[in-house]
C-alpha positions as semicolon CSV with decimal commas, in nm:
position;residue;x (nm);y (nm);z (nm)
1;M;2,001;1,507;-0,752
2;E;1,985;1,566;-1,123
3;G;2,029;1,310;-1,396
4;L;1,682;1,159;-1,431
5;E;1,613;1,331;-1,764
6;P;1,768;1,056;-1,981
7;Y;1,528;0,805;-1,828
8;E;1,207;1,008;-1,818
9;K;1,073;0,874;-2,148
10;E;1,126;0,513;-2,038
11;L;0,974;0,584;-1,699
12;T;0,671;0,755;-1,852
13;E;0,618;0,451;-2,073
14;L;0,655;0,222;-1,769
15;N;0,391;0,415;-1,573
16;D;0,158;0,410;-1,874
17;L;0,200;0,035;-1,916
18;I;0,136;-0,042;-1,549
19;W;-0,161;0,199;-1,542
20;D;-0,309;0,042;-1,856
21;A;-0,257;-0,316;-1,735
22;A;-0,420;-0,244;-1,395
23;E;-0,345;-0,594;-1,266
24;L;-0,472;-0,722;-0,931
25;K;-0,270;-0,872;-0,648
26;F;-0,040;-1,164;-0,726
27;R;-0,132;-1,136;-1,097
28;E;0,074;-0,833;-1,196
29;F;0,260;-1,029;-1,463
30;R;0,293;-0,756;-1,728
31;S;0,363;-0,484;-1,472
32;A;0,629;-0,672;-1,277
33;E;0,805;-0,789;-1,593
34;A;0,803;-0,439;-1,741
35;M;0,966;-0,295;-1,429
36;A;1,215;-0,581;-1,388
37;G;1,292;-0,575;-1,760
38;L;1,371;-0,203;-1,758
39;L;1,617;-0,244;-1,472
40;E;1,769;-0,554;-1,631
41;R;1,832;-0,365;-1,955
42;H;2,025;-0,108;-1,751
43;G;2,255;-0,363;-1,592
44;F;2,078;-0,474;-1,275
45;R;2,098;-0,835;-1,159
46;I;1,741;-0,969;-1,149
47;T;1,596;-1,249;-0,937
48;R;1,235;-1,332;-1,022
49;G;0,963;-1,534;-0,850
50;L;1,046;-1,463;-0,486
51;A;0,865;-1,595;-0,177
52;H;0,623;-1,818;-0,372
53;M;0,507;-1,515;-0,575
54;P;0,569;-1,517;-0,952
55;T;0,534;-1,138;-0,967
56;A;0,788;-1,060;-0,692
57;F;1,142;-0,976;-0,798
58;L;1,470;-0,828;-0,678
59;A;1,690;-0,598;-0,886
60;E;2,041;-0,545;-0,750
61;Y;2,340;-0,333;-0,843
62;G;2,672;-0,278;-0,669
63;T;2,857;-0,481;-0,409
64;G;2,912;-0,484;-0,037
65;K;2,770;-0,280;0,247
66;P;2,557;-0,091;0,314
67;V;2,265;-0,250;0,134
68;I;1,991;0,007;0,075
69;A;1,649;-0,118;-0,033
70;I;1,405;0,079;-0,248
71;L;1,052;-0,063;-0,233
72;G;0,827;-0,061;-0,539
73;E;0,465;-0,167;-0,593
74;Y;0,247;-0,209;-0,903
75;D;-0,087;-0,369;-0,811
76;A;-0,424;-0,213;-0,889
77;L;-0,767;-0,217;-0,723
78;S;-1,073;-0,406;-0,840
79;G;-1,385;-0,216;-0,946
80;L;-1,205;0,114;-1,009
81;S;-1,198;0,111;-1,388
82;Q;-1,173;0,468;-1,519
83;E;-1,062;0,648;-1,833
84;A;-0,758;0,874;-1,790
85;G;-0,793;1,251;-1,784
86;T;-1,171;1,257;-1,738
87;F;-1,374;1,457;-1,485
88;R;-1,663;1,220;-1,429
89;P;-1,693;0,846;-1,360
90;L;-1,624;0,682;-1,696
91;P;-1,516;0,316;-1,676
92;R;-1,282;0,175;-1,936
93;K;-1,431;-0,083;-2,169
94;D;-1,120;-0,300;-2,170
95;C;-1,046;-0,333;-1,797
96;A;-1,249;-0,358;-1,477
97;N;-0,966;-0,247;-1,246
98;G;-0,785;0,079;-1,183
99;H;-0,484;0,233;-1,010
100;G;-0,683;0,411;-0,741
101;C;-0,385;0,416;-0,504
102;G;-0,124;0,530;-0,753
103;H;0,090;0,217;-0,748
104;S;0,180;0,257;-1,115
105;L;0,358;0,576;-1,011
106;L;0,499;0,416;-0,696
107;G;0,673;0,137;-0,885
108;T;0,789;0,368;-1,161
109;A;0,960;0,604;-0,915
110;A;1,130;0,310;-0,742
111;A;1,273;0,205;-1,077
112;G;1,381;0,563;-1,144
113;A;1,556;0,582;-0,809
114;G;1,733;0,257;-0,888
115;L;1,865;0,400;-1,213
116;L;1,994;0,713;-1,039
117;L;2,163;0,508;-0,769
118;K;2,325;0,281;-1,026
119;A;2,486;0,591;-1,177
120;Y;2,596;0,706;-0,831
121;L;2,751;0,369;-0,745
122;E;2,930;0,362;-1,080
123;D;3,089;0,694;-0,986
124;H;3,157;0,578;-0,628
125;P;3,268;0,213;-0,650
126;G;3,269;0,026;-0,323
127;K;3,008;0,250;-0,160
128;G;2,758;-0,036;-0,127
129;T;2,462;-0,203;-0,293
130;V;2,122;-0,082;-0,409
131;R;1,829;-0,322;-0,424
132;V;1,499;-0,240;-0,589
133;Y;1,236;-0,477;-0,453
134;G;0,941;-0,548;-0,680
135;C;0,665;-0,600;-0,425
136;P;0,331;-0,740;-0,542
137;A;-0,007;-0,740;-0,375
138;E;0,012;-0,451;-0,128
139;E;-0,364;-0,412;-0,173
140;G;-0,503;-0,692;0,039
141;G;-0,229;-0,942;-0,032
142;S;0,062;-0,860;0,203
143;G;0,330;-0,930;-0,055
144;K;0,608;-0,776;0,153
145;T;0,505;-0,978;0,458
146;Y;0,570;-1,299;0,262
147;M;0,903;-1,156;0,147
148;V;1,000;-1,072;0,504
149;R;0,890;-1,421;0,614
150;E;1,134;-1,568;0,360
151;G;1,423;-1,361;0,499
152;L;1,465;-1,139;0,194
153;F;1,538;-0,827;0,404
154;Q;1,767;-0,983;0,666
155;D;2,086;-0,829;0,529
156;V;1,933;-0,492;0,435
157;D;2,079;-0,194;0,625
158;G;1,797;0,049;0,551
159;A;1,483;0,072;0,337
160;L;1,324;0,373;0,168
161;T;0,988;0,401;0,003
162;W;0,719;0,653;-0,085
163;H;0,353;0,679;-0,172
164;P;0,171;0,902;-0,421
165;G;-0,046;1,155;-0,240
166;T;-0,186;1,506;-0,256
167;Q;0,091;1,679;-0,060
168;N;0,467;1,651;-0,014
169;E;0,541;1,523;0,336
170;V;0,737;1,270;0,534
171;M;0,511;0,990;0,652
172;V;0,564;0,986;1,027
173;G;0,412;0,787;1,311
174;S;0,284;0,432;1,297
175;N;-0,021;0,265;1,145
176;Q;-0,244;-0,039;1,199
177;A;-0,164;-0,407;1,196
178;N;-0,431;-0,620;1,031
179;I;-0,556;-0,972;0,966
180;Q;-0,771;-1,080;0,673
181;A;-0,965;-1,407;0,672
182;S;-1,257;-1,557;0,485
183;F;-1,547;-1,737;0,653
184;S;-1,724;-2,004;0,448
185;F;-2,055;-2,152;0,558
186;R;-2,204;-2,476;0,427
187;G;-2,571;-2,557;0,475
188;R;-2,831;-2,762;0,293
189;A;-3,032;-2,665;-0,015
190;A;-3,409;-2,702;-0,021
191;H;-3,718;-2,559;-0,191
192;A;-3,768;-2,234;-0,006
193;A;-4,149;-2,255;-0,030
194;A;-4,235;-2,626;-0,047
195;A;-3,987;-2,759;0,211
196;P;-3,813;-2,475;0,397
197;Q;-3,780;-2,695;0,705
198;N;-3,532;-2,911;0,518
199;G;-3,301;-2,622;0,436
200;R;-3,011;-2,477;0,632
201;S;-2,917;-2,139;0,492
202;A;-2,551;-2,050;0,463
203;L;-2,653;-1,700;0,359
204;D;-2,843;-1,663;0,687
205;A;-2,522;-1,756;0,865
206;V;-2,326;-1,485;0,680
207;E;-2,593;-1,227;0,758
208;L;-2,605;-1,326;1,126
209;M;-2,226;-1,306;1,144
210;D;-2,235;-0,958;0,995
211;V;-2,501;-0,850;1,246
212;G;-2,298;-0,994;1,532
213;V;-1,984;-0,808;1,424
214;N;-2,186;-0,487;1,398
215;Y;-2,282;-0,530;1,764
216;L;-1,916;-0,598;1,844
217;R;-1,825;-0,251;1,714
218;E;-1,974;-0,094;2,028
219;H;-1,726;-0,289;2,238
220;M;-1,404;-0,237;2,043
221;A;-1,136;0,020;2,112
222;D;-1,176;0,352;1,928
223;Y;-0,864;0,282;1,723
224;E;-0,984;-0,057;1,597
225;R;-1,162;-0,126;1,269
226;V;-1,345;-0,421;1,111
227;H;-1,450;-0,432;0,743
228;Y;-1,611;-0,702;0,531
229;A;-1,716;-0,799;0,180
230;I;-1,951;-1,083;0,082
231;L;-1,770;-1,297;-0,172
232;D;-2,044;-1,554;-0,233
233;A;-2,410;-1,499;-0,146
234;G;-2,501;-1,855;-0,244
235;G;-2,681;-1,798;-0,571
236;V;-2,938;-1,579;-0,746
237;S;-3,255;-1,784;-0,692
238;P;-3,454;-1,670;-0,388
239;N;-3,670;-1,984;-0,401
240;V;-3,364;-2,199;-0,318
241;V;-3,227;-2,210;0,035
242;Q;-2,863;-2,112;-0,020
243;P;-2,637;-2,407;0,068
244;K;-2,312;-2,208;0,060
245;A;-2,194;-1,854;0,129
246;E;-1,865;-1,681;0,204
247;V;-1,764;-1,349;0,357
248;L;-1,418;-1,188;0,374
249;Y;-1,321;-0,991;0,687
250;L;-1,040;-0,743;0,747
251;I;-0,958;-0,669;1,112
252;R;-0,729;-0,385;1,224
253;S;-0,574;-0,275;1,552
254;R;-0,257;-0,105;1,675
255;T;-0,036;-0,411;1,716
256;N;-0,022;-0,771;1,602
257;E;-0,121;-0,885;1,950
258;E;-0,425;-0,659;1,974
259;T;-0,529;-0,748;1,620
260;R;-0,507;-1,119;1,699
261;R;-0,733;-1,075;2,004
262;L;-0,993;-0,884;1,802
263;Y;-0,971;-1,144;1,525
264;E;-1,049;-1,423;1,773
265;R;-1,362;-1,234;1,882
266;V;-1,474;-1,219;1,519
267;V;-1,407;-1,592;1,481
268;N;-1,624;-1,663;1,785
269;I;-1,909;-1,464;1,630
270;A;-1,876;-1,675;1,314
271;R;-1,898;-1,989;1,527
272;G;-2,212;-1,853;1,688
273;A;-2,369;-1,780;1,348
274;A;-2,297;-2,137;1,239
275;L;-2,452;-2,272;1,559
276;M;-2,767;-2,065;1,516
277;T;-2,819;-2,177;1,157
278;E;-2,700;-2,539;1,196
279;T;-2,442;-2,485;0,924
280;E;-2,074;-2,573;0,907
281;M;-1,822;-2,293;0,922
282;T;-1,466;-2,295;0,786
283;V;-1,227;-2,008;0,848
284;R;-0,936;-1,954;0,611
285;F;-0,660;-1,725;0,734
286;D;-0,579;-1,519;0,425
287;K;-0,311;-1,263;0,511
288;A;-0,185;-1,018;0,773
289;V;0,051;-0,723;0,816
290;S;0,234;-0,574;1,112
291;N;0,218;-0,220;1,242
292;I;0,494;0,016;1,130
293;I;0,790;0,085;1,358
294;P;0,857;0,452;1,279
295;N;1,209;0,584;1,235
296;R;1,262;0,956;1,295
297;V;1,624;0,944;1,180
298;L;1,524;0,826;0,833
299;G;1,230;1,066;0,840
300;Q;1,476;1,352;0,877
301;V;1,693;1,206;0,600
302;L;1,397;1,205;0,362
303;H;1,286;1,553;0,459
304;D;1,639;1,681;0,396
305;A;1,636;1,501;0,061
306;M;1,303;1,662;-0,034
307;E;1,446;2,005;0,047
308;R;1,761;1,939;-0,158
309;V;1,570;1,813;-0,460
310;G;1,310;2,091;-0,443
311;V;0,934;2,062;-0,484
312;P;0,822;2,065;-0,850
313;V;0,654;2,381;-0,978
314;R;0,304;2,347;-1,124
315;T;0,229;2,492;-1,466
316;G;-0,088;2,689;-1,528
317;E;-0,228;2,398;-1,726
318;E;-0,156;2,156;-1,439
319;K;-0,319;2,389;-1,186
320;A;-0,629;2,411;-1,405
321;F;-0,642;2,032;-1,443
322;L;-0,613;1,976;-1,068
323;G;-0,860;2,258;-1,004
324;Q;-1,137;2,082;-1,193
325;F;-1,111;1,785;-0,957
326;Q;-1,109;2,020;-0,661
327;E;-1,430;2,182;-0,779
328;L;-1,589;1,837;-0,777
329;A;-1,457;1,773;-0,425
330;G;-1,568;2,107;-0,279
331;E;-1,379;2,362;-0,071
332;E;-1,431;2,187;0,263
333;R;-1,271;1,861;0,147
334;V;-0,985;2,051;-0,015
335;L;-0,899;2,253;0,296
336;K;-0,938;1,956;0,532
337;D;-0,743;1,710;0,317
338;P;-0,556;1,498;0,574
339;G;-0,274;1,395;0,342
340;M;-0,117;1,050;0,359
341;A;-0,002;1,064;0,720
342;P;-0,095;1,212;1,059
343;F;0,030;1,568;1,101
344;P;0,027;1,727;1,449
345;D;-0,057;2,076;1,319
346;P;-0,370;2,056;1,097
347;E;-0,410;2,435;1,107
348;L;-0,070;2,479;0,943
349;R;-0,164;2,220;0,681
350;E;-0,482;2,413;0,602
351;E;-0,288;2,741;0,586
352;L;-0,045;2,596;0,331
353;I;-0,332;2,456;0,123
354;R;-0,501;2,796;0,117
355;K;-0,180;2,956;-0,007
356;D;-0,123;2,697;-0,279
357;P;-0,414;2,460;-0,354
358;S;-0,204;2,294;-0,624
359;G;0,006;2,126;-0,354
360;A;0,344;2,264;-0,466
361;F;0,470;2,298;-0,109
362;L;0,660;2,088;0,145
363;L;0,510;2,028;0,487
364;P;0,762;2,080;0,769
365;Y;0,900;1,772;0,936
366;Q;0,705;1,723;1,260
367;P;0,749;1,372;1,403
368;T;0,448;1,245;1,595
369;S;0,338;0,939;1,786
370;I;-0,006;0,954;1,623
371;S;-0,101;0,630;1,451
372;A;-0,264;0,634;1,107
373;M;-0,576;0,422;1,066
374;G;-0,465;0,249;0,748
375;S;-0,234;-0,050;0,710
376;S;0,053;-0,148;0,484
377;D;0,286;-0,442;0,445
378;T;0,575;-0,197;0,476
379;G;0,513;-0,246;0,848
380;D;0,672;-0,590;0,837
381;V;0,982;-0,453;0,665
382;S;1,013;-0,188;0,939
383;W;1,052;-0,460;1,206
384;I;1,359;-0,600;1,026
385;T;1,543;-0,289;0,906
386;P;1,502;0,088;0,953
387;L;1,232;0,216;0,717
388;G;1,169;0,570;0,594
389;Q;0,864;0,679;0,393
390;F;0,733;0,997;0,237
391;A;0,446;1,112;0,020
392;A;0,477;1,319;-0,298
393;A;0,204;1,537;-0,445
394;C;0,068;1,361;-0,753
395;F;-0,308;1,416;-0,721
396;A;-0,544;1,706;-0,659
397;I;-0,578;1,805;-0,294
398;G;-0,928;1,709;-0,179
399;T;-0,945;1,388;-0,381
400;S;-0,916;1,053;-0,209
401;A;-0,716;0,738;-0,256
402;H;-0,914;0,436;-0,376
403;S;-1,134;0,658;-0,592
404;W;-1,201;0,704;-0,963
405;Q;-1,054;1,055;-0,932
406;W;-0,708;0,919;-0,851
407;V;-0,730;0,670;-1,136
408;A;-0,823;0,950;-1,377
409;Q;-0,522;1,160;-1,275
410;G;-0,263;0,878;-1,280
411;K;-0,120;0,946;-1,627
412;G;-0,128;1,327;-1,614
413;S;0,174;1,557;-1,612
414;A;0,116;1,660;-1,248
415;A;0,124;1,295;-1,139
416;L;0,438;1,228;-1,342
417;K;0,612;1,532;-1,194
418;G;0,539;1,394;-0,849
419;C;0,667;1,055;-0,958
420;F;0,995;1,193;-1,092
421;F;1,034;1,408;-0,778
422;A;0,989;1,094;-0,568
423;A;1,254;0,908;-0,767
424;R;1,503;1,189;-0,706
425;V;1,417;1,206;-0,334
426;L;1,458;0,830;-0,288
427;A;1,795;0,845;-0,460
428;E;1,908;1,151;-0,266
429;G;1,804;0,989;0,062
430;A;1,999;0,673;-0,022
431;K;2,297;0,884;-0,124
432;I;2,296;1,043;0,224
433;L;2,299;0,697;0,382
434;Y;2,584;0,578;0,160
435;G;2,788;0,886;0,242
436;Q;2,715;0,918;0,615
437;P;2,753;0,584;0,798
438;D;2,681;0,752;1,132
439;V;2,330;0,844;1,014
440;L;2,257;0,486;0,916
441;A;2,396;0,366;1,249
442;A;2,168;0,610;1,432
443;A;1,868;0,480;1,237
444;K;1,954;0,123;1,336
445;A;1,999;0,225;1,699
446;E;1,658;0,392;1,697
447;L;1,495;0,076;1,561
448;Q;1,649;-0,136;1,836
449;K;1,540;0,113;2,101
450;R;1,181;0,111;1,974
451;L;1,175;-0,268;1,962
452;S;1,288;-0,280;2,327
453;G;1,402;-0,639;2,297
454;R;1,101;-0,759;2,099
455;T;1,172;-0,982;1,802
456;Y;0,974;-1,003;1,482
457;R;0,711;-1,276;1,459
458;C;0,551;-1,298;1,117
459;P;0,174;-1,249;1,154
460;I;0,107;-1,494;0,869
461;P;0,136;-1,862;0,972
462;P;0,400;-2,058;0,777
463;E;0,142;-2,282;0,610
464;V;-0,048;-1,988;0,456
465;M;0,063;-1,914;0,099
466;P;-0,014;-1,611;-0,121
467;R;-0,369;-1,629;-0,256
468;A;-0,552;-1,415;-0,511
469;Y;-0,918;-1,316;-0,508
470;G;-1,116;-1,192;-0,806
471;K;-1,011;-1,162;-1,167
């Protein structure tokens, strides 16, 4: 689908603004307003402040069925500050965060797809409705899960999204469900030398919990993961017994049920740490996401759309730019780059990378039951409506998400080409669904077959509200 050229300047400015702002979860005020404002100026109906989140919005155009959702994100990662276009770690002086997962591009392409679909629906009145969902806090916040909990996808007929990556591919298979919770310990302060017997160390409790979870790792399933970060070590004075400490845990497994069981084991370890140190422990359930229900019908739709649009060609300058990052990564990491999703034929992937290290190729569509080890709140959407996802090559093959290298590349011409390609693919995929009701019906039938009578149960309890960490 052509027609994005009139919007490319606006979209470039939108990506630059979101990249520069680099706002963390639930605080993406400038980014969300910039994206919503652009769509509003082009005639979309905007609803702001959804699901108890000021930075969540819905942009809608058209009327009637089917309703096709395009999902956009715009949150950054803490601690990944980096100057654009540089080839060594060089933090910005004005911001401590960075777009190490490419969400500035992700949201920008969603807006671009919305603009293309508005033009399509103007030319085809009565074909249906397009909704661009502004989704905050994918990074550790589960923004979409809260939106699903509030019923914001109940009348959606199909959802399409993408993710910036190093290669062009449909994202097939499933991924992990997860639960995130913080564990706060309260003890009693005392002089660590003069009266240690009077102290009860909350920091000891955090450390004992961490040790206990490390022993748990031997007795978890191979596909399960547990990560943690100490949020509060209790102070900076070693001669004071720390009266408070807090640690944040992220627990992953294949399904919500398995994740819940593993989470309860972690909670029991925290109780044991509190018992050993005679401290009080409080657990605060922070957020959770469901595993993805894959949809091969929509996967094929997106692959067909990628073929129709055509993979962008790299210029010599872009190849040289990407090549400098690949030199830093080394040949082994370049050739073994796993992409954004499991692929059943890694030898073919490596062969294509050898032929074109710039990533200007399209991986064949090979559906698989392999589950990716990461997690995303798109999983909750996939339980409600058929969901299709793909990755577009924006970054140098061999570089990793959540790294300074991805931040540094996020405003370059190669990244923007991938972003504009993604916008066209999303729009082309939606156009197929508008024009072929039988395909959309097949996608819905596949979802119901995979659910096998199961109904969605939100993994976040109703009393838990969106909560931000950090600055």
